N, C-alpha and C positions, 0 to 999 in steps of 0.2 A: 284633137290636134295631132298631126302626123309626127311631129318631133317627139311628142310625149309617148306616142305609141312605139316609136323606134327605141327610145330610151327604156321603156318598160320591157320590150322584147330582149334587149341586151341584158338587162338586169335578170330577167327570167332565165336566159341561157347561162349566165354566170352562176346563178344559184343552182341550176341543174347540174353543173359541173363542180359545185362546191368551191367556187373561186371567190376570194375576197377582192376588193378593188385593187389592193396592193399586188396580190398574186396575178390578177388579170393584167395589170400594167406591166409586170415583169415578163409575163408570157409574150406580150406583144411588143416589148421594148419601148414602152411609153411611160410617161410620168403619171403617178397616181392622180395628180391634179387634172390631167387631161381626161382620165376616166371619170372623175367627178363631174366635169363639164358635160361629158357624154350622157351621164345618167341624170343630169339636171333637167333635161327636156328642152334646153335652150341652145344646144349645139347645132350648127348647120353642117350636117354630114355631107361629105363628098361621095360621089359614086364609087370612087376608089376605096374609100374607107369602108363603105357598106359591103363592097365586094370582098375586101380583106377579112372583115368580120364574119361574113357568110362562109368563107373558106375555113377560117379558124374554128368555127362552131360546127361546120359540116351541115348547116341548116340555113335556110334563107332568113334574112333579117326583115325584109319586106318582100311582097309579091307584087308584080306588075301585071295588070290584066290588059 
């Protein structure tokens, strides 16, 4: 499922930076509860959010072929 793969990718990138959910939320100016939703695999990401996350991490969240 693509939603789960996106969530797994975000979690992977957070861990590689050593960020907790709380730290990640603070860095993005978001609530920790929103990050929890993102990581649940049930969130419906917008293209704007995916773009913002790609910029934040300096790496793609998804690739489009």
